[in-house]
Structure formats: C-alpha cells, structure tokens
C-alpha positions in Angstrom: 24.7 -16.8 -0.6 22.7 -13.5 -1.0 19.0 -13.5 -0.4 16.8 -13.1 -3.4 13.4 -11.8 -4.2 11.0 -12.5 -7.1 10.5 -9.1 -8.7 7.7 -8.3 -11.1 8.9 -4.9 -12.1 10.9 -1.9 -11.0 9.8 1.5 -12.4 9.8 5.2 -11.9 6.5 7.0 -11.6 4.6 9.7 -9.7 3.4 8.4 -6.3 -0.4 8.4 -6.7 -1.5 7.6 -3.1 -0.8 8.2 0.6 1.2 11.0 2.2 3.9 11.2 -0.5 1.4 11.5 -3.4 2.9 13.6 -6.2 6.6 12.8 -5.5 8.7 11.0 -8.2 9.0 7.5 -6.8 10.7 4.3 -7.7 8.3 1.4 -7.3 9.6 -2.1 -6.5 6.7 -4.5 -7.2 7.2 -8.0 -5.8 5.5 -11.0 -7.3 2.8 -13.0 -5.6 -0.1 -12.4 -3.3 -2.1 -14.7 -1.0 -5.2 -12.5 -1.2 -7.7 -12.2 -4.1 -9.5 -8.9 -3.5 -12.4 -8.5 -5.8 -11.3 -5.1 -7.0 -7.6 -5.8 -7.3 -5.9 -3.8 -10.0 -2.5 -5.5 -10.0 -3.5 -9.2 -10.6 -0.8 -9.3 -13.2 1.7 -9.4 -10.3 0.3 -12.7 -8.9 2.7 -14.8 -11.1 5.9 -14.5 -13.0 8.8 -12.1 -12.4 12.6 -12.1 -12.2 14.6 -13.4 -9.3 17.1 -10.8 -8.1 19.5 -10.4 -5.3 18.9 -7.7 -2.7 22.0 -5.9 -3.9 20.7 -5.9 -7.5 17.4 -4.5 -6.4 19.0 -1.7 -4.4 21.3 -0.9 -7.3 18.5 -0.6 -9.8 16.6 1.7 -7.5 19.6 3.8 -7.1 20.0 4.1 -10.9 16.8 6.3 -11.1 18.3 9.0 -8.9 15.3 9.9 -6.8 14.8 9.8 -3.1 11.5 8.1 -2.6 11.0 4.3 -3.1 7.9 2.2 -2.5 7.9 -1.5 -2.1 4.6 -3.0 -3.2 3.0 -6.0 -4.8 1.1 -8.2 -5.0 1.7 -8.6 -1.3 5.4 -7.9 -0.7 5.5 -9.4 2.8 4.5 -12.8 1.3 8.3 -13.0 0.5 10.3 -13.2 3.8 13.3 -11.4 2.2 11.2 -8.3 1.8 12.0 -7.3 5.4 15.7 -7.4 4.5 15.2 -5.4 1.4 13.3 -2.7 3.3 16.2 -2.4 5.7 18.8 -2.3 2.9 16.9 0.5 1.2 16.6 2.5 4.4 20.4 2.0 5.0 21.1 3.3 1.6 19.4 6.6 2.5 16.1 6.3 0.6 12.8 7.5 2.0 11.0 4.1 2.0 7.4 3.1 2.2 5.7 -0.3 2.2 2.3 -0.9 0.6 0.8 -4.0 2.4 -2.6 -5.6 2.5 -2.7 -5.8 6.3 -3.2 -9.5 6.2 0.4 -10.4 7.1 2.5 -9.6 10.2 4.1 -6.1 10.0 5.9 -6.4 13.3 9.3 -7.0 11.7 9.2 -4.0 9.4 12.1 -1.7 9.9 10.9 1.3 12.0 12.4 3.7 9.4 9.9 2.5 6.8 6.5 4.1 6.5 3.8 1.4 6.4 0.7 2.1 4.2 -1.5 -0.7 5.4 -4.9 -1.7 4.0 -7.9 -2.8 6.1 -10.2 -4.7 3.8 -13.9 -3.9 3.9 -16.6 -6.5 3.2 -17.0 -5.9 -0.5 -13.3 -6.7 -1.1 -14.1 -10.4 -0.3 -11.1 -10.5 2.0 -12.3 -8.8 5.2 -11.8 -12.0 7.1 -8.1 -11.8 6.4 -7.5 -8.5 8.2 -4.8 -9.0 10.8 -6.0 -6.8 13.6 -2.9 -7.4 15.7 -1.0 -5.2 13.2 -2.7 -2.1 14.6 -0.4 -2.3 17.6 2.7 -1.8 15.4 1.5 1.3 13.7 3.6 4.5 14.2 2.4 8.1 13.7 4.0 8.3 10.3 2.2 5.2 9.1 -1.1 5.2 7.2 -4.2 3.0 7.2 -6.1 2.8 4.0 -9.7 1.7 3.3 -10.7 1.1 -0.3 -14.4 1.5 -0.4 -16.9 0.1 -2.9 -20.3 1.0 -1.5 -22.2 2.4 1.4 -21.9 -0.8 3.4 -18.1 -0.6 3.0 -18.2 3.0 4.1 -20.2 2.3 7.2 -18.0 -0.7 8.1 -14.9 1.5 7.7 -16.3 4.4 9.7 -17.0 1.9 12.5 -13.4 0.6 12.5 -12.0 4.1 12.6 -14.0 4.8 15.7 -13.7 1.3 17.4 -9.9 1.3 17.1 -9.3 5.0 17.5 -7.4 4.9 14.3 -7.2 8.7 13.7 -5.3 8.9 17.0 -2.7 6.4 15.9 -1.9 7.6 12.4 -3.3 9.1 9.2 -6.4 7.3 7.9 -7.1 7.3 4.1 -10.4 6.6 2.4 -10.4 5.8 -1.3 -13.3 4.9 -3.7 -13.0 1.7 -5.8 -12.5 3.0 -9.3 -15.5 2.6 -11.6 -17.8 1.5 -8.7 -18.2 4.3 -6.2 -18.3 7.8 -7.5 -15.5 9.8 -5.8 -17.9 12.7 -5.1 -20.3 10.5 -3.2 -17.5 9.2 -0.9 -16.3 12.8 -0.3 -19.9 13.9 0.6 -20.3 11.0 3.1 -17.0 12.0 4.8 -18.1 15.6 5.0 -21.5 14.7 6.3 -20.0 12.6 9.1 -17.1 15.0 9.8 -14.8 12.0 9.7 -11.1 12.6 10.7 -9.9 10.8 7.5 -8.2 11.9 4.4 -10.0 11.4 1.1 -7.8 10.4 -1.7 -7.9 9.5 -5.4 -5.3 7.4 -7.2 -3.3 10.2 -8.9 -1.4 7.8 -11.2 -4.7 6.5 -12.7 -5.8 10.1 -13.5 -2.5 10.5 -15.3 -2.0 7.1 -17.0 -5.1 5.0 -16.5 -4.5 1.3 -15.7 -1.3 1.1 -17.7 1.1 -1.3 -15.9 4.4 0.0 -14.9 3.1 3.6 -14.3 
C-alpha cells in the first residue's frame, strides 16, 4: 500500500523567501505542526487537509508545469512520509526545497533537497524547541532563517550566528516579524553590525497580503 500524507493545500505562487525568491513555485503545504510560534501566519494548516498518496502529490505538482517546488507546513517533517515525498520530487527532476522549523530531525532529508531551516528566537515562544544537532547536517546550499520580533531577538540571533559560525556553513537569513518590527529598523541593525547575513522581506505578502494559498 502506498504511503500517504495529509495535505492542506497545493498551489502555485511566487516564492517569497530564501534563495529562490521570485521564482514561480509550487507549494505543497502539509497539515499539522507540533509548535505554536507566537507570530505564526499559517495556523490554518494545524488541522484538516486531504489525505493523498505520494504519487498523487507528485502528479499534482507536475500539472503546474514549473521547475521549483517547496514542501512546507505547518511542520512538514511531523509527518514521517514527508521524507519519501522529498525524494520522489527530487527523482522527478524538480528543484526541491523544504521549509522546516528546525525543531525536528533533518538528518534524513534527501541531500538534493535545499533545507530552509528556522532557528526560533525568544519572542517566538518556542526557542526551547530548537534542535541544535541539526546544524551538523546543513550543506552550503541550505539556509538558516531567523524571524525577528524585537531588539532582544536580534541580539540573540546575532549571538547564534557568531557562536555557531553559521555564515561559514550556509546562507543566513534575517526577517522581521510582519507588523511588529519595522523592516527598516532591522536593516539598519544589520548594517551597523556589518553582519554576514541576508536581509529579506516576505515578497508574497507584499503582493497578496495574508491571503491563504498565495
């Protein structure tokens, strides 16, 4: 019997974050998440969804006719079959990325898949869930993302970048929490400290706001 996943939605949009920002991308959003970050903007994915076979998911992705695909959530790795889906998508020739909270083990992720992994600062309410062992499995093409709500988050994130030599492992992304930290302020802090990080805004929110499925 084929493995299945609980899928909240599959949709085509413009990638709004990370190294492939701007590319037309198919998003496969898996249902469920063990975290409850205070600023989460996809809480609608915590429950519900449609159970689909891996073959059905890959076929739906292929119907859109674009190269890039992002598997996201919720927290996609909370469903064990996610690992098999990532491999199936890579086998099918897609450029695959995984958006993960960093709280679950990433060691089994197919090496062809680009991991975009959060580290949760204190204001998220989930900093204790960071799985620091995951840093050992980062590859140069992967990215570590910090979503920053205030100055305390920024200083914590700056400390982690230095302590773990993150900029030497992979690309590091700093993003402001929408509606809490003015983007310009975060950009100025980064410039003042000459941090080796990439500032980013959520491009999809500039285009479509908080509309689900975009």
